[in-house]
N, CA, C and O atoms as CSV, one atom per row, in Angstrom:
chain,resi,resn,atom,element,x,y,z
A,1,UNK,N,N,141.387,-62.420,62.746
A,1,UNK,CA,C,142.807,-62.131,62.824
A,1,UNK,C,C,143.399,-62.417,61.447
A,1,UNK,O,O,143.151,-63.471,60.862
A,2,UNK,N,N,144.182,-61.470,60.938
A,2,UNK,CA,C,144.758,-61.582,59.606
A,2,UNK,C,C,146.268,-61.440,59.683
A,2,UNK,O,O,146.780,-60.533,60.338
A,3,UNK,N,N,146.980,-62.335,59.015
A,3,UNK,CA,C,148.424,-62.204,58.823
A,3,UNK,C,C,148.645,-61.975,57.333
A,3,UNK,O,O,147.972,-62.586,56.503
A,4,UNK,N,N,149.574,-61.108,56.998
A,4,UNK,CA,C,149.825,-60.838,55.583
A,4,UNK,C,C,151.316,-60.622,55.356
A,4,UNK,O,O,152.030,-60.115,56.220
A,5,UNK,N,N,151.757,-61.015,54.187
A,5,UNK,CA,C,153.141,-60.836,53.768
A,5,UNK,C,C,153.145,-60.504,52.283
A,5,UNK,O,O,152.173,-60.756,51.570
A,6,UNK,N,N,154.252,-59.937,51.832
A,6,UNK,CA,C,154.429,-59.650,50.414
A,6,UNK,C,C,155.528,-60.549,49.856
A,6,UNK,O,O,156.631,-60.607,50.400
A,7,UNK,N,N,155.217,-61.242,48.774
A,7,UNK,CA,C,156.186,-62.078,48.066
A,7,UNK,C,C,156.697,-61.311,46.858
A,7,UNK,O,O,155.909,-60.733,46.110
A,8,UNK,N,N,157.992,-61.300,46.663
A,8,UNK,CA,C,158.529,-60.718,45.433
A,8,UNK,C,C,158.217,-61.656,44.274
A,8,UNK,O,O,158.279,-62.877,44.414
A,9,UNK,N,N,157.882,-61.072,43.133
A,9,UNK,CA,C,157.517,-61.845,41.949
A,9,UNK,C,C,158.681,-61.933,40.975
A,9,UNK,O,O,159.417,-60.966,40.777
A,10,UNK,N,N,158.837,-63.101,40.371
A,10,UNK,CA,C,159.852,-63.305,39.337
A,10,UNK,C,C,159.508,-62.404,38.155
A,10,UNK,O,O,158.363,-62.371,37.703
A,11,UNK,N,N,160.505,-61.676,37.657
A,11,UNK,CA,C,160.302,-60.825,36.492
A,11,UNK,C,C,160.137,-61.727,35.271
A,11,UNK,O,O,161.052,-62.462,34.901
A,12,UNK,N,N,158.968,-61.660,34.657
A,12,UNK,CA,C,158.588,-62.596,33.606
A,12,UNK,C,C,159.440,-62.493,32.337
A,12,UNK,O,O,159.491,-63.442,31.556
A,13,UNK,N,N,160.108,-61.354,32.120
A,13,UNK,CA,C,160.867,-61.181,30.886
A,13,UNK,C,C,162.278,-61.758,30.964
A,13,UNK,O,O,162.940,-61.885,29.933
A,14,UNK,N,N,162.751,-62.108,32.146
A,14,UNK,CA,C,164.074,-62.733,32.233
A,14,UNK,C,C,164.021,-64.023,33.045
A,14,UNK,O,O,165.040,-64.462,33.580
A,15,UNK,N,N,162.846,-64.631,33.141
A,15,UNK,CA,C,162.713,-65.856,33.924
A,15,UNK,C,C,163.367,-67.025,33.194
A,15,UNK,O,O,163.428,-67.071,31.965
A,16,UNK,N,N,163.854,-67.965,34.000
A,16,UNK,CA,C,164.465,-69.171,33.465
A,16,UNK,C,C,164.344,-70.280,34.499
A,16,UNK,O,O,164.245,-69.994,35.692
A,17,UNK,N,N,164.351,-71.525,34.076
A,17,UNK,CA,C,164.285,-72.626,35.034
A,17,UNK,C,C,165.574,-72.700,35.854
A,17,UNK,O,O,166.646,-72.321,35.382
A,18,UNK,N,N,165.454,-73.187,37.069
A,18,UNK,CA,C,166.622,-73.395,37.928
A,18,UNK,C,C,166.284,-74.456,38.954
A,18,UNK,O,O,165.122,-74.833,39.108
A,19,UNK,N,N,167.293,-74.935,39.651
A,19,UNK,CA,C,167.081,-75.903,40.724
A,19,UNK,C,C,167.503,-75.255,42.033
A,19,UNK,O,O,168.675,-74.915,42.194
A,20,UNK,N,N,166.573,-75.072,42.981
A,20,UNK,CA,C,166.913,-74.451,44.264
A,20,UNK,C,C,167.918,-75.298,45.045
A,20,UNK,O,O,168.028,-76.507,44.840
A,21,UNK,N,N,168.635,-74.647,45.930
A,21,UNK,CA,C,169.609,-75.329,46.784
A,21,UNK,C,C,168.897,-76.347,47.674
A,21,UNK,O,O,167.746,-76.143,48.059
A,22,UNK,N,N,169.571,-77.421,47.994
A,22,UNK,CA,C,168.980,-78.489,48.801
A,22,UNK,C,C,168.487,-78.023,50.168
A,22,UNK,O,O,167.430,-78.482,50.601
A,23,UNK,N,N,169.205,-77.124,50.881
A,23,UNK,CA,C,168.669,-76.667,52.168
A,23,UNK,C,C,167.312,-75.958,52.047
A,23,UNK,O,O,166.472,-76.066,52.941
A,24,UNK,N,N,167.107,-75.251,50.966
A,24,UNK,CA,C,165.822,-74.579,50.726
A,24,UNK,C,C,164.740,-75.621,50.476
A,24,UNK,O,O,163.647,-75.534,51.035
A,25,UNK,N,N,165.044,-76.599,49.641
A,25,UNK,CA,C,164.077,-77.656,49.357
A,25,UNK,C,C,163.764,-78.471,50.610
A,25,UNK,O,O,162.629,-78.910,50.796
A,26,UNK,N,N,164.749,-78.671,51.456
A,26,UNK,CA,C,164.536,-79.435,52.687
A,26,UNK,C,C,163.536,-78.741,53.606
A,26,UNK,O,O,162.781,-79.406,54.314
A,27,UNK,N,N,163.526,-77.415,53.600
A,27,UNK,CA,C,162.562,-76.664,54.414
A,27,UNK,C,C,161.151,-76.808,53.856
A,27,UNK,O,O,160.188,-76.877,54.620
A,28,UNK,N,N,161.020,-76.853,52.533
A,28,UNK,CA,C,159.706,-76.908,51.892
A,28,UNK,C,C,159.154,-78.325,51.746
A,28,UNK,O,O,157.938,-78.512,51.688
A,29,UNK,N,N,160.029,-79.315,51.688
A,29,UNK,CA,C,159.616,-80.692,51.405
A,29,UNK,C,C,158.555,-81.250,52.366
A,29,UNK,O,O,157.674,-81.973,51.899
A,30,UNK,N,N,158.581,-80.963,53.675
A,30,UNK,CA,C,157.523,-81.507,54.546
A,30,UNK,C,C,156.112,-81.053,54.149
A,30,UNK,O,O,155.140,-81.765,54.398
A,31,UNK,N,N,156.000,-79.880,53.538
A,31,UNK,CA,C,154.695,-79.369,53.119
A,31,UNK,C,C,154.276,-79.867,51.745
A,31,UNK,O,O,153.090,-79.864,51.416
A,32,UNK,N,N,155.254,-80.297,50.936
A,32,UNK,CA,C,154.974,-80.698,49.553
A,32,UNK,C,C,155.743,-81.974,49.236
A,32,UNK,O,O,156.905,-81.902,48.836
A,33,UNK,N,N,155.130,-83.130,49.403
A,33,UNK,CA,C,155.840,-84.386,49.158
A,33,UNK,C,C,156.348,-84.546,47.721
A,33,UNK,O,O,157.390,-85.166,47.510
A,34,UNK,N,N,155.637,-84.001,46.733
A,34,UNK,CA,C,156.052,-84.155,45.330
A,34,UNK,C,C,156.867,-82.963,44.827
A,34,UNK,O,O,156.879,-82.685,43.628
A,35,UNK,N,N,157.535,-82.270,45.717
A,35,UNK,CA,C,158.279,-81.054,45.371
A,35,UNK,C,C,159.334,-81.304,44.291
A,35,UNK,O,O,159.611,-80.418,43.483
A,36,UNK,N,N,159.914,-82.484,44.272
A,36,UNK,CA,C,160.974,-82.770,43.296
A,36,UNK,C,C,160.461,-82.812,41.857
A,36,UNK,O,O,161.254,-82.744,40.919
A,37,UNK,N,N,159.157,-82.922,41.675
A,37,UNK,CA,C,158.595,-82.946,40.321
A,37,UNK,C,C,158.223,-81.543,39.819
A,37,UNK,O,O,157.847,-81.383,38.657
A,38,UNK,N,N,158.326,-80.543,40.675
A,38,UNK,CA,C,157.968,-79.181,40.282
A,38,UNK,C,C,159.043,-78.557,39.410
A,38,UNK,O,O,160.219,-78.905,39.511
A,39,UNK,N,N,158.626,-77.627,38.545
A,39,UNK,CA,C,159.555,-76.821,37.750
A,39,UNK,C,C,159.676,-75.464,38.440
A,39,UNK,O,O,158.671,-74.793,38.675
A,40,UNK,N,N,160.896,-75.062,38.763
A,40,UNK,CA,C,161.142,-73.807,39.474
A,40,UNK,C,C,161.675,-72.770,38.501
A,40,UNK,O,O,162.463,-73.079,37.607
A,41,UNK,N,N,161.226,-71.523,38.694
A,41,UNK,CA,C,161.666,-70.424,37.842
A,41,UNK,C,C,162.279,-69.320,38.688
A,41,UNK,O,O,161.880,-69.090,39.829
A,42,UNK,N,N,163.258,-68.644,38.100
A,42,UNK,CA,C,163.819,-67.448,38.728
A,42,UNK,C,C,164.232,-66.496,37.618
A,42,UNK,O,O,164.429,-66.902,36.473
A,43,UNK,N,N,164.361,-65.224,37.974
A,43,UNK,CA,C,164.817,-64.237,36.998
A,43,UNK,C,C,166.335,-64.226,36.960
A,43,UNK,O,O,166.981,-64.255,38.007
A,44,UNK,N,N,166.910,-64.184,35.768
A,44,UNK,CA,C,168.374,-64.165,35.668
A,44,UNK,C,C,168.932,-62.773,35.946
A,44,UNK,O,O,170.118,-62.610,36.230
A,45,UNK,N,N,168.045,-61.759,35.860
A,45,UNK,CA,C,168.466,-60.371,36.068
A,45,UNK,C,C,168.660,-59.671,34.738
A,45,UNK,O,O,169.298,-60.201,33.829
A,46,UNK,N,N,168.108,-58.483,34.635
A,46,UNK,CA,C,168.230,-57.689,33.413
A,46,UNK,C,C,168.112,-56.218,33.808
A,46,UNK,O,O,167.935,-55.894,34.982
A,47,UNK,N,N,168.209,-55.343,32.831
A,47,UNK,CA,C,168.112,-53.914,33.126
A,47,UNK,C,C,166.724,-53.512,33.625
A,47,UNK,O,O,166.595,-52.569,34.405
A,48,UNK,N,N,165.683,-54.224,33.176
A,48,UNK,CA,C,164.316,-53.880,33.580
A,48,UNK,C,C,163.996,-54.239,35.028
A,48,UNK,O,O,163.086,-53.660,35.621
A,49,UNK,N,N,164.736,-55.192,35.602
A,49,UNK,CA,C,164.490,-55.588,36.995
A,49,UNK,C,C,165.669,-55.198,37.886
A,49,UNK,O,O,165.806,-55.703,39.000
A,50,UNK,N,N,166.512,-54.304,37.391
A,50,UNK,CA,C,167.700,-53.849,38.131
A,50,UNK,C,C,168.590,-55.012,38.554
A,50,UNK,O,O,169.175,-55.001,39.636
A,51,UNK,N,N,168.682,-56.012,37.687
A,51,UNK,CA,C,169.535,-57.189,37.895
A,51,UNK,C,C,169.139,-58.027,39.107
A,51,UNK,O,O,169.956,-58.805,39.600
A,52,UNK,N,N,167.905,-57.890,39.600
A,52,UNK,CA,C,167.475,-58.658,40.768
A,52,UNK,C,C,166.754,-59.951,40.397
A,52,UNK,O,O,166.771,-60.911,41.166
A,53,UNK,N,N,166.123,-59.983,39.224
A,53,UNK,CA,C,165.314,-61.129,38.844
A,53,UNK,C,C,163.883,-61.023,39.344
A,53,UNK,O,O,163.043,-61.864,39.022
A,54,UNK,N,N,163.607,-59.992,40.130
A,54,UNK,CA,C,162.260,-59.787,40.681
A,54,UNK,C,C,161.710,-58.453,40.207
A,54,UNK,O,O,162.450,-57.492,39.996
A,55,UNK,N,N,160.403,-58.418,40.047
A,55,UNK,CA,C,159.735,-57.148,39.769
A,55,UNK,C,C,158.281,-57.273,40.203
A,55,UNK,O,O,157.536,-58.103,39.681
A,56,UNK,N,N,157.893,-56.459,41.141
A,56,UNK,CA,C,156.541,-56.490,41.661
A,56,UNK,C,C,156.428,-57.400,42.876
A,56,UNK,O,O,157.359,-58.121,43.236
A,57,UNK,N,N,155.259,-57.341,43.489
A,57,UNK,CA,C,154.993,-58.148,44.676
A,57,UNK,C,C,153.568,-58.686,44.620
A,57,UNK,O,O,152.705,-58.160,43.917
A,58,UNK,N,N,153.356,-59.743,45.380
A,58,UNK,CA,C,152.029,-60.350,45.493
A,58,UNK,C,C,151.739,-60.541,46.977
A,58,UNK,O,O,152.572,-61.060,47.720
A,59,UNK,N,N,150.566,-60.124,47.396
A,59,UNK,CA,C,150.185,-60.264,48.803
A,59,UNK,C,C,149.656,-61.677,49.047
A,59,UNK,O,O,148.914,-62.231,48.236
A,60,UNK,N,N,150.055,-62.239,50.182
A,60,UNK,CA,C,149.487,-63.500,50.641
A,60,UNK,C,C,148.895,-63.255,52.025
A,60,UNK,O,O,149.424,-62.471,52.813
A,61,UNK,N,N,147.795,-63.937,52.302
A,61,UNK,CA,C,147.068,-63.712,53.549
A,61,UNK,C,C,146.779,-65.028,54.252
A,61,UNK,O,O,146.621,-66.073,53.620
A,62,UNK,N,N,146.715,-64.950,55.577
A,62,UNK,CA,C,146.258,-66.053,56.418
A,62,UNK,C,C,145.185,-65.447,57.312
A,62,UNK,O,O,145.469,-64.558,58.114
A,63,UNK,N,N,143.963,-65.925,57.175
A,63,UNK,CA,C,142.840,-65.341,57.906
A,63,UNK,C,C,142.272,-66.389,58.853
A,63,UNK,O,O,141.787,-67.432,58.416
A,64,UNK,N,N,142.334,-66.108,60.160
A,64,UNK,CA,C,141.809,-67.019,61.170
A,64,UNK,C,C,140.285,-66.972,61.116
A,64,UNK,O,O,139.691,-65.909,61.300
A,65,UNK,N,N,139.643,-68.127,60.864
A,65,UNK,CA,C,138.182,-68.120,60.777
A,65,UNK,C,C,137.548,-67.809,62.126
A,65,UNK,O,O,138.048,-68.211,63.176
A,66,UNK,N,N,136.457,-67.099,62.071
A,66,UNK,CA,C,135.720,-66.746,63.284
A,66,UNK,C,C,134.628,-67.796,63.481
A,66,UNK,O,O,133.523,-67.673,62.952
A,67,UNK,N,N,134.960,-68.828,64.252
A,67,UNK,CA,C,133.999,-69.908,64.486
A,67,UNK,C,C,133.909,-70.180,65.982
A,67,UNK,O,O,134.692,-69.658,66.775
A,68,UNK,N,N,132.952,-70.995,66.339
A,68,UNK,CA,C,132.795,-71.349,67.749
A,68,UNK,C,C,134.017,-72.097,68.276
A,68,UNK,O,O,134.457,-71.862,69.402
A,69,UNK,N,N,134.558,-72.991,67.465
A,69,UNK,CA,C,135.713,-73.779,67.911
A,69,UNK,C,C,136.960,-72.915,68.124
A,69,UNK,O,O,137.662,-73.071,69.123
A,70,UNK,N,N,137.234,-72.002,67.179
A,70,UNK,CA,C,138.411,-71.149,67.359
A,70,UNK,C,C,138.196,-70.168,68.507
A,70,UNK,O,O,139.128,-69.878,69.258
A,71,UNK,N,N,136.996,-69.665,68.647
A,71,UNK,CA,C,136.701,-68.753,69.754
A,71,UNK,C,C,136.864,-69.467,71.092
A,71,UNK,O,O,137.422,-68.904,72.034
A,72,UNK,N,N,136.379,-70.705,71.180
A,72,UNK,CA,C,136.519,-71.470,72.418
A,72,UNK,C,C,137.986,-71.737,72.732
A,72,UNK,O,O,138.401,-71.654,73.888
A,73,UNK,N,N,138.769,-72.056,71.707
A,73,UNK,CA,C,140.197,-72.306,71.913
A,73,UNK,C,C,140.919,-71.034,72.360
A,73,UNK,O,O,141.793,-71.087,73.225
A,74,UNK,N,N,140.560,-69.907,71.780
A,74,UNK,CA,C,141.160,-68.634,72.191
A,74,UNK,C,C,140.775,-68.294,73.625
A,74,UNK,O,O,141.620,-67.882,74.420
A,75,UNK,N,N,139.512,-68.467,73.948
A,75,UNK,CA,C,139.013,-68.158,75.286
A,75,UNK,C,C,139.665,-69.060,76.337
A,75,UNK,O,O,139.932,-68.627,77.457
A,76,UNK,N,N,139.917,-70.318,75.964
A,76,UNK,CA,C,140.549,-71.271,76.877
A,76,UNK,C,C,142.061,-71.105,76.937
A,76,UNK,O,O,142.749,-71.842,77.642
A,77,UNK,N,N,142.575,-70.121,76.183
A,77,UNK,CA,C,144.011,-69.849,76.122
A,77,UNK,C,C,144.797,-71.089,75.692
A,77,UNK,O,O,145.842,-71.414,76.256
A,78,UNK,N,N,144.265,-71.764,74.682
A,78,UNK,CA,C,144.938,-72.927,74.100
A,78,UNK,C,C,146.236,-72.481,73.443
A,78,UNK,O,O,146.437,-71.296,73.179
A,79,UNK,N,N,147.109,-73.439,73.186
A,79,UNK,CA,C,148.383,-73.127,72.541
A,79,UNK,C,C,148.135,-72.648,71.111
A,79,UNK,O,O,147.107,-72.949,70.504
A,80,UNK,N,N,149.088,-71.908,70.602
A,80,UNK,CA,C,148.976,-71.403,69.231
A,80,UNK,C,C,148.885,-72.556,68.240
A,80,UNK,O,O,148.151,-72.470,67.256
A,81,UNK,N,N,149.620,-73.629,68.487
A,81,UNK,CA,C,149.576,-74.767,67.571
A,81,UNK,C,C,148.202,-75.432,67.568
A,81,UNK,O,O,147.745,-75.889,66.521
A,82,UNK,N,N,147.545,-75.494,68.710
A,82,UNK,CA,C,146.201,-76.073,68.795
A,82,UNK,C,C,145.188,-75.196,68.045
A,82,UNK,O,O,144.341,-75.702,67.309
A,83,UNK,N,N,145.287,-73.888,68.242
A,83,UNK,CA,C,144.388,-72.962,67.542
A,83,UNK,C,C,144.608,-73.055,66.034
A,83,UNK,O,O,143.652,-73.049,65.258
A,84,UNK,N,N,145.870,-73.141,65.626
A,84,UNK,CA,C,146.212,-73.261,64.213
A,84,UNK,C,C,145.635,-74.566,63.639
A,84,UNK,O,O,145.091,-74.579,62.535
A,85,UNK,N,N,145.761,-75.641,64.390
A,85,UNK,CA,C,145.241,-76.940,63.965
A,85,UNK,C,C,143.724,-76.874,63.753
A,85,UNK,O,O,143.206,-77.397,62.767
A,86,UNK,N,N,143.033,-76.238,64.669
A,86,UNK,CA,C,141.576,-76.082,64.548
A,86,UNK,C,C,141.243,-75.248,63.308
A,86,UNK,O,O,140.362,-75.608,62.527
A,87,UNK,N,N,141.951,-74.144,63.139
A,87,UNK,CA,C,141.676,-73.251,62.009
A,87,UNK,C,C,141.921,-73.947,60.676
A,87,UNK,O,O,141.131,-73.797,59.744
A,88,UNK,N,N,143.001,-74.701,60.576
A,88,UNK,CA,C,143.295,-75.411,59.331
A,88,UNK,C,C,142.222,-76.458,59.059
A,88,UNK,O,O,141.816,-76.652,57.913
A,89,UNK,N,N,141.762,-77.131,60.107
A,89,UNK,CA,C,140.702,-78.132,59.912
A,89,UNK,C,C,139.398,-77.485,59.444
A,89,UNK,O,O,138.554,-78.143,58.836
A,90,UNK,N,N,139.243,-76.191,59.733
A,90,UNK,CA,C,138.047,-75.463,59.293
A,90,UNK,C,C,138.243,-74.770,57.941
A,90,UNK,O,O,137.379,-74.014,57.495
A,91,UNK,N,N,139.376,-75.031,57.295
A,91,UNK,CA,C,139.577,-74.518,55.947
A,91,UNK,C,C,140.509,-73.329,55.809
A,91,UNK,O,O,140.614,-72.757,54.724
A,92,UNK,N,N,141.188,-72.942,56.879
A,92,UNK,CA,C,142.112,-71.810,56.772
A,92,UNK,C,C,143.298,-72.183,55.877
A,92,UNK,O,O,143.853,-73.276,55.988
A,93,UNK,N,N,143.673,-71.273,55.004
A,93,UNK,CA,C,144.870,-71.424,54.176
A,93,UNK,C,C,145.991,-70.675,54.873
A,93,UNK,O,O,145.829,-69.510,55.237
A,94,UNK,N,N,147.121,-71.329,55.061
A,94,UNK,CA,C,148.249,-70.708,55.749
A,94,UNK,C,C,149.047,-69.836,54.789
A,94,UNK,O,O,148.897,-69.932,53.571
A,95,UNK,N,N,149.891,-68.991,55.354
A,95,UNK,CA,C,150.787,-68.180,54.525
A,95,UNK,C,C,151.641,-69.093,53.645
A,95,UNK,O,O,151.840,-68.817,52.462
A,96,UNK,N,N,152.143,-70.181,54.232
A,96,UNK,CA,C,152.989,-71.106,53.474
A,96,UNK,C,C,152.212,-71.724,52.320
A,96,UNK,O,O,152.739,-71.811,51.211
A,97,UNK,N,N,150.975,-72.156,52.548
A,97,UNK,CA,C,150.211,-72.790,51.469
A,97,UNK,C,C,149.928,-71.803,50.337
A,97,UNK,O,O,149.972,-72.175,49.164
A,98,UNK,N,N,149.644,-70.568,50.677
A,98,UNK,CA,C,149.413,-69.542,49.646
A,98,UNK,C,C,150.704,-69.245,48.872
A,98,UNK,O,O,150.683,-69.072,47.654
A,99,UNK,N,N,151.819,-69.189,49.596
A,99,UNK,CA,C,153.108,-68.934,48.940
A,99,UNK,C,C,153.479,-70.100,48.024
A,99,UNK,O,O,154.015,-69.891,46.937
A,100,UNK,N,N,153.195,-71.319,48.461
A,100,UNK,CA,C,153.491,-72.490,47.632
A,100,UNK,C,C,152.644,-72.501,46.365
A,100,UNK,O,O,153.099,-72.980,45.327
A,101,UNK,N,N,151.427,-71.983,46.432
A,101,UNK,CA,C,150.604,-71.851,45.223
A,101,UNK,C,C,151.299,-70.946,44.208
A,101,UNK,O,O,151.336,-71.250,43.015
A,102,UNK,N,N,151.852,-69.827,44.695
A,102,UNK,CA,C,152.559,-68.890,43.808
A,102,UNK,C,C,153.835,-69.534,43.257
A,102,UNK,O,O,154.198,-69.311,42.102
A,103,UNK,N,N,154.511,-70.330,44.084
A,103,UNK,CA,C,155.724,-71.018,43.641
A,103,UNK,C,C,155.399,-72.016,42.544
A,103,UNK,O,O,156.077,-72.048,41.517
A,104,UNK,N,N,154.385,-72.819,42.744
A,104,UNK,CA,C,154.008,-73.830,41.754
A,104,UNK,C,C,153.595,-73.187,40.436
A,104,UNK,O,O,153.830,-73.752,39.368
A,105,UNK,N,N,152.982,-72.013,40.506
A,105,UNK,CA,C,152.567,-71.297,39.298
A,105,UNK,C,C,153.734,-70.592,38.610
A,105,UNK,O,O,153.556,-70.005,37.543
A,106,UNK,N,N,154.928,-70.642,39.210
A,106,UNK,CA,C,156.101,-70.005,38.608
A,106,UNK,C,C,156.157,-68.502,38.820
A,106,UNK,O,O,156.861,-67.801,38.093
A,107,UNK,N,N,155.425,-67.998,39.807
A,107,UNK,CA,C,155.370,-66.559,40.038
A,107,UNK,C,C,156.437,-66.061,41.006
A,107,UNK,O,O,156.744,-64.869,41.024
A,108,UNK,N,N,157.001,-66.951,41.804
A,108,UNK,CA,C,158.029,-66.563,42.764
A,108,UNK,C,C,159.044,-67.689,42.883
A,108,UNK,O,O,158.895,-68.730,42.243
A,109,UNK,N,N,160.070,-67.489,43.694
A,109,UNK,CA,C,161.121,-68.491,43.843
A,109,UNK,C,C,160.986,-69.240,45.167
A,109,UNK,O,O,160.326,-68.776,46.097
A,110,UNK,N,N,161.616,-70.391,45.229
A,110,UNK,CA,C,161.609,-71.187,46.464
A,110,UNK,C,C,162.277,-70.408,47.595
A,110,UNK,O,O,161.829,-70.465,48.740
A,111,UNK,N,N,163.342,-69.684,47.276
A,111,UNK,CA,C,164.038,-68.896,48.287
A,111,UNK,C,C,163.136,-67.808,48.860
A,111,UNK,O,O,163.194,-67.507,50.052
A,112,UNK,N,N,162.312,-67.226,48.012
A,112,UNK,CA,C,161.385,-66.184,48.453
A,112,UNK,C,C,160.301,-66.766,49.364
A,112,UNK,O,O,159.913,-66.139,50.350
A,113,UNK,N,N,159.822,-67.945,49.039
A,113,UNK,CA,C,158.824,-68.614,49.883
A,113,UNK,C,C,159.406,-68.863,51.268
A,113,UNK,O,O,158.748,-68.603,52.275
A,114,UNK,N,N,160.626,-69.362,51.322
A,114,UNK,CA,C,161.269,-69.621,52.614
A,114,UNK,C,C,161.513,-68.310,53.362
A,114,UNK,O,O,161.271,-68.233,54.566
A,115,UNK,N,N,161.986,-67.289,52.667
A,115,UNK,CA,C,162.273,-66.015,53.309
A,115,UNK,C,C,161.035,-65.420,53.979
A,115,UNK,O,O,161.109,-64.877,55.081
A,116,UNK,N,N,159.901,-65.531,53.296
A,116,UNK,CA,C,158.680,-64.884,53.767
A,116,UNK,C,C,157.902,-65.735,54.773
A,116,UNK,O,O,157.204,-65.193,55.630
A,117,UNK,N,N,158.018,-67.071,54.675
A,117,UNK,CA,C,157.147,-67.925,55.490
A,117,UNK,C,C,157.863,-68.785,56.520
A,117,UNK,O,O,157.198,-69.500,57.270
A,118,UNK,N,N,159.173,-68.747,56.589
A,118,UNK,CA,C,159.895,-69.602,57.541
A,118,UNK,C,C,160.125,-68.823,58.824
A,118,UNK,O,O,160.970,-67.929,58.868
A,119,UNK,N,N,159.373,-69.160,59.874
A,119,UNK,CA,C,159.462,-68.421,61.134
A,119,UNK,C,C,160.232,-69.217,62.140
A,119,UNK,O,O,160.419,-68.767,63.270
């Protein structure tokens, strides 16, 4: 089972540091305890990015591993949270973790991570 989303990328030619709004950081903080030490980037907007600050997209994926434990949990009709817990323990990377990798690398914004991964 595969989940996929597209993250908008910060346009590299007009990027600048910024501090995301506290409500956005509050959503991300449980996943990243050292979030306050990160440097955040966003595009200020220019003619090349149509004043959006974004240009291009990056795909992020969450792939449920095909293992005996996940198959047994699916067959037993376990809760989604239990299946997710098993999958993460077996090495699955979540959409949020992949998006946070892009955020830490300065490729996208905190607002974009929340928009794409906050369900």
